[in-house]
C-alpha positions, 0 to 999 in steps of 0.5 A: 281667289283674293286680290292681295296677299298680306304676309304677317310683320316680324313683330306679329310673328314674334308675337304669335310664337310667344303666345303658341309657346307660353299659353295653356287651355285655360286662358284660351278657354277664357279668351273664347269666352270673352271674344263673343263680346266682340262677335258681329252677331251679338253686337248687331243684335245688341244695336237691334234691341237698343234701336228698338228700345229707344223707339218705344221708350226713349224718343230723345235717344233715337239718333244715337240708337239710329247711329250705333245700328247703322254702324253695327250693320256696316261694320258686320258687312265691311270685314266679309268684303274685305276678307274676299280681298285679301288673303292672310293665313291665321297664326293658329294655322302655323302653329303646332306647339300653340295647339298642344298648349290649347290654342283653337282652331277659328275661322276660315284659315286665309281670313286673317285680314282684318279682324272683323271683331276688331273692327267692330270694337274700333267702332265701339271705342269710338262711339263711346266718345258720345258717353260720359268720361267714366262710361267712355272710359269703361267701354274704350277698355272693354273694346281694347281687350276683347279686340286683343282676345283675337291676338291671344287665340291666334285668330289674328296677327297683331297687325290685323287687330290693330288695322281693324281696329282703326278701321272700325274708329273710321267708319264710325266717324263717316257715319257721324255727319249722317245719323247724329246730325240733326234734321231741319225738322229737329233745330228750334225754330228760333234758329231757324227765324234768324236773318 
């Protein structure tokens, strides 16, 4: 039993009701396919592959690869910890008409808060700040779009996604000083020689 029960807001309920009444199986299948792009297993595997690639082929990118892998692992664990503390019924458990229109059942019924997929995407959107402008905009747009699939599937309330996305940003920013700062051995010798 969780310590805190979270209730959806009126806006959450209104959004979920609109989706339940106006969706169709085609949209739901598309959202189900897209949501895999924000799945923790996929993201950790990609981060691990990128980390290994940087170790073997791109030593100048090691710090970034370390950062991405560390943040990916942290955002894979954190939602599970929080879901053990918070109980919230998923919107897909509270609709009949939505299932008639193609809404699938997702995850554990009381694990709506926060959205783990959105935590990962918030961290990705934040880390995209390390990219050039065009890539940054694309990564952030993709992160928002993939997060919204969780609302479209009625797997999460809109507030679960907003909270998860914000939490992902915070996690990524908290890790930056530790994973992206240069070690003393990497700093230029000229800087060390100054009085």
